[in-house]
N, C-alpha and C positions, 0 to 999 in steps of 0.2 A: 501650293504643293509642299513647301517646306514645313508648314504648320501641320499638314496632314501626316507627313512622315514622322514628324516629331511626336505627335500625339498617338498615332497608331502604333508606333514602335515596332516590336518584333512581329505583331500580328499583320503588318503590312505585306509580308511575304505571301501568306495564304490569300489575302485579299487580292493582291496583284495577279497571282496565278489563277484565282477564280475568275477574275475579270478577263484574263486571256482565254480561259476555257469558255466563258460566256460569249466572247466575241467570235470564237470559232463556231459555236453552236448557232449563233445568229447568222453567220455567213452561210452555213449549210442550210439553215431554215429558209433563207431567201433563195439560194441557188437551187434548192429542190422543190420550190413551190409549196413550202409548208409541210413537208413529209417527215421532218426530224422531230419536232415537238408534238408528237402524238402519243397517246397512252400506249398503244401497241408497240411502237418503235422504241420508246423508252424502256418498256419491259423487256423487249428483246435485247436491247443494249446491255442492261444489267445482267440478264440471264446468260448472255453470250460471252461476257467478259469478266464475270466475277472470279473465275478461277485464275485468270492472269493477275487481277488486282490482289488476290490473296497471296500469290507468289511474290508480288512486288513488296508486300509487307515484310516478308522474311528476307527478300533480296537486299533491301536497303540496309539491314543490319549487317549482312555479309559484306556489302560494299563499304560501309562505314569503317569496319575493322581492317579494310585493306585487301580483302579477298574477293573472289567471284565464284559463283556456283553455276556450272554448265550442265549439271545433271538433273535439274529439277523436273524437266519434261519427262525424262526416262524414269525417274523415281515415281512420278505421278502415274505413268503408264504401268509399271510393274505392280504397284500397289493396287491399281484399278483392276488388273486381271486377276490378282490373287483374291481380292474381295469378291469379284463377280463369280469366280469358280466356287469359293466357299459358300456364297449365298445359294448358288444353284445346286451344288452337289452335296453339301453338308447339311443343308436345310436350317442353317442358323438364322435367327431373327435379324432384322436390318440393323438394330443397335449393336448387336454383337459383331456384325460385319464392319460397322464403323469403328468400333474399338480395335478390331483386328487390324484394320488398315492403319490406324494411328500407331499401334505398337510396331508394325512392320516399318513404318516411316521412321519411328524413333530409333529402331535398331540400325537402319541404313544410315541415319544421320550420325549415330554414335560411331559407326564404322568409319565414315568419312572424317568425322571430327577427330578421331584418334590419329589418323594419318597426318592431319593438318597440325593439330595441337601438340602431339607428343613425338611424332617422328620428324616433323618439320618440313614435310612436302607441301609446296604452295597449293592453295585451294584450287587454283586454275588447273593444275596438273591432276590433282586428286579427283576433282569432279569431272574432268575430261575423261579420265579412266572410268569413273562411275557412269558417265553418260553412255559409254559403249557397253559396259557390263550389264547395266539394268535394262538397256534397250534390248540386248540379246536375251536376257532372262524373260522379259515380257513376251517375246516371240516364242521362246522355248516352252514356257509354262502354258501359254495359250494356244500353242501349235499354229500360230498365225491366224487364228480364227476369232470371230466376234462372240462374246459371251453376254447374253442379256442379264439384266438385273431386275428384281421385283419392283412392283409399283410403289411400295413404301419408300424404297430407295430413290425412286425417280422424283418424289416430292421434294427431297432435299436439294436437288439440282435444278428443278424447273417448276416447283410449286408456288402457290400464292397464299398469303395470309387468309385464313378462312373468314367468311362473313358471319356476323352475329348481330343481335339487337334489332331494333325497329327498322322499317324501310324508310330510308332518308333520301334515296336517289344517289347516294355515295356509298363507297365501301367503308363501313364504320371502323374497321380495324385500322385501315390506312389513315383515316382522320385522327384516330387516337394516337397513332404513331407520330403524325405530324404535330399534333398538339403537344405531345411529350417533348419532341425535339425543340419546338418553340419555347416551351417552358424552361428547358435546359439553357437555351441561349440567354434568356432573361435572368435566370438564377446565376449564371456564370458572370454576367456583367455586374450584378449586385455584389457577388462574392469578391470580385476583383476590387471594387471600390472599398469594400470593408477591409480587405487585406491592406490596401494602400493606406487607408486611414490608420490602421492598427500599427503599422511600422513607421508612421510619420511622413509618408510621401503624399504629395498633392494628387488627388485622383484626376482622371481624365475629365475634361469639360463635358458637360451634359450633351452639347451638340455633337461631340465626337462619339460618345456612347450611343446617341440616337442614330447617327449615320451607320455605325458599325452594326448595331443590333438590327436596325431597320433593313439593311441590305440582306443580312442573314435570314431574318424573318420573312422577307419578301421571297427570297430563294426557296426557303422551306415551304412557305404557303403555296407558291405556284406549283412546285413539284408534288406536293400533297394532293392538290386539286387534280393534277394530271393523272396520278396513279389511282386516285379514288374514283375517277370517272371513266375507267376503261370498260370494255365489254363485260357483260355479266359473267361472274365466276372468276374474274381476275382482280388483282389488287397489287400492292407492293410485293415484289417477288421475295420468296423465302431466301434465295441466295443473297439478295440485297440486305436482308435483315442480318444474316450471318456475317456478311462483310462489314456492316456497321459495327456490330459487336466486336469483331476482331480489330477494327481500326481503333476503337475506344480502348480496348485492352492493351494493344501494343503501343499506342501513344502514351498511355500511362506508364507502361514498363520502361520505355525509352526516355521519357522526360521526367518521371517522378520517382524512380527507384535507383538504388545503388547499382544494380546490375546494368541499367541503362547508362549511368554515368561511366561505368567501367568500359562499356562498349565504345563510347565516344573517346574516352581517355586513351584506350589502346589504339584506336584508329588515328587519333591526332598525333600521338608520339608514344610509340611502344616502349622505348627505353625509359622515358620519364615516368610512364605509368607503372612499369615494373619496379623502378626504384621507389615509387610512392606506395608500394604494397599491393598493387593490383595484380591478380593472377592472370597473366596473359594466356596461359594454357587453358585454364578453365573458361575464359571468355571466348577463345576461339572454338573450344569444344561445344559450348552452349550454342553459339551462333550457327555453327554448321548443323548440329542436331536439330535445332529449332527450324531451320530452313527445310530439312527433309520432312519433318512432321507437317509443316504447312503445305509442302508439295504433295504429300499423301492425302491431306484433306482436300486440296484443290482437285486432285485426280478423282477422288470419290464423288465430289460435286459434279465433275464433268461427265462421268459415266452415268450419273443420275439423270442429267439433262439429255445425254445422247441415248439413254435407255440400254446401253450395252458398252462393254469394254472391248476395244479392238487393238490390232497390232500397230496402228499408226497414231494412237493417242499420244498427246504430249509433244508432238513434233514442233520444234521451233518455239516452244513456250518460254524457254529460258531467255531467248533473245527479246521477246516482247516484254518480259519482266525487267530485264536489264535496261532496255530502252525507257521504260516507264520511270525507273529510278533516276536515271541521268536527266531525263527531261524534267523530272520533278525537283532537280536542284542538287543532287548528290555530286560530290567531288570525285574525280577519277582517282585521286591520290588517297582517298579515304578521309575519315574524320568528320565529314559533313554530309548531312542528309536527314530527312525526316519522314515519318510514316505518312503524315498528311500530304506532304509534297509529292511523295511517290504515288499516292492514290490519285492526286490531281494529274500527275504526269501520265498515269495509266488511263485516266478518263480522256485525256487529250488524244492518246493513241487510239482509244476505242471510238471516239467521235470522228477522228480522221477516217478510220476504217468504215464506219457506218455511213458517214456523209458521202464519201467517195463511191461507196456501193450504191447508195440511193441515186447518185448522179449518173450511174452507169459506167463509171470508170473501171477499166479492166484491172485484174489482179497484178499485171505487170507494172502498170503505172502507179498503182497503189503502193507497191513495195518501193518503187523509186521515190515517191513523195515522202513516205515514212522515213526512208533512209536519209533523205536530205534534211528533214526536220530534225532528226536526231543529231546529224553531223553539225548542223547550224547551231543547235543549242549548246553542244559541247565545245565547238570551235569558239563561239563567243565567250564562253566561260574561260577557256584556256588563254585566249588572246588578252582578255582583261587582266588576268593574273600575270601574264608575261610583261604587261605594261605597268605593273604595280598598281593597278586599279582594282576595285572590288569586282568579284565575279558577278554573274547575273543574279545569283541569289543574294549576294551582298548588296547589290544595288536595290533589290526589292525589299530586303528584310533587315538591313542594318539598323541598329538602335541608335538614336541620336539623344544625347543627354538633354534634359530640360534645364532651363535656367534656374528653376527653384530647387532642383535636387542634384546639381552638378557636383556638390561636395560629397554626395553619397554614391556617385556613379561608379567609383572604383569598387565599392562593396557589392554593387548589384550586377555589374557587367558579367561576371563569371558565374554567379550563383542564382540568377533570377529563376523563379519558378516557371516563368513563361518560356525561357530560352533553353533551359537545361544546363548541365554542367559541362565544363571543358569545351565550350564552343559548340554545343550541340545544334544550336539554331543560329549561329553567327558565322558569316563567311569572312569576317574581317578579324583575323586572329590578333593583329597588332593592337586592336582596341581593348582586348581583354587579357593580354599576356603581360606579365611583369617584365621589368627591365632585365637584361642579361645579368647573370650572377657570375662573378669571377670563379675560376676553377677551385681555388682554395676554399672559398666560401661554399661552393657547391658540395665539396666533400663533407662539410659539416651539416649541410641542409640538403640531403639527397632527394627530398620530395619536391624541390623547386625545379622549374623547367631548365634552369641553368645547369642542372646536374646532367643534362644530356651530353655535356662535354666529356663526361666520364664513361659514356655508354660503351666505348670500345675496350675499356680496360676493366669493366665490372662484369664478372661472369653472369650475375643475375639478369643484367640488362640484355644479354644475348639469349639466355635460356628461358626467361620467364620464371614463374614460380610454380 
């Protein structure tokens, strides 16, 4: 096991969480007599939970910077009713309705971001007010009635990839999607080995690469087969395609861009980030605005699946998204969390819902079990930190230096392309943080973490940029 953790490194977190998800699916597959891993059930699971998973993508960024957004369900509801009425009464095409919803979501996000970033009201209070304001607007604008949406809009929320090509007994589009995903896994492994050789690091042993790629290829192959063999007219759901594209986009933003590094820097230590030249105000503003845009998109996907917008849309969505993020490994105090982990956390919650429903468990017990799962995950995290041990994500994902590159570990621990900057994928801050800097030296080097000793006497540390 030590050898596996050493060679798998930061990727161990995702693999461990995937294994836990697979174990949960296997349990419900046995408990329900084989009703979970069927094409129709998997399609329903993706269609029925894609909107919550999209919310989790934005919510993890909000939580990483140390805030929380309670308004996402209400924002989704008010955007949904505005778009539904515009499509019905104004006669605009579906794509114009989509753009309208995104613009409305952006305006709402900028409104809330302004209060958080420039007025200084905590995100919890700002979005609590927003939750009430936009829920009331949803009911006021829609007169508490349901408004249907056209068929073109329904495709976005409940459609399937269209079939094409020769008759093969499978959905050809789904097969091509699976082949593309498998090719990406292989290309990524080859690229990692080339990067390691280029910078002088020893690449992972071939047996490690084989296990890692083999598990992912087996996972992709099985679910490609599952989605490609559904009833005629079905395939991999369009909401699933949209979700995959958003995960790739936001994983790239958070792990490969300066903006993503700023998000983790502000969440890890706002004062040090401000002294290092990071604009905390702009970071807060972007994160809140982005959350509302994703909430607007999730709301439009939901009304497409539901075929109408109603006064109770979005109820409790924010709690499902927050639970997904924390189960996925985000820290309550901010600074830690990943898009991939949040998606896996959301899939855990979706699998719990789906499996318990197939077992005939009532909604009352389902809520109790989900609450206990969330509480246990966070309690274990907090307990380990209080004992000076790595949290659950630290246990699963911490990097261990190899014997042959231990001399270079200090250079790679904080800036690895796989883990991101400022501890984006590490729960063990002491492994990547430099030693404390004396106060006199911190004055001369304000970009170092030791400069946080000056945070109470430096105006910029309190105001941001």
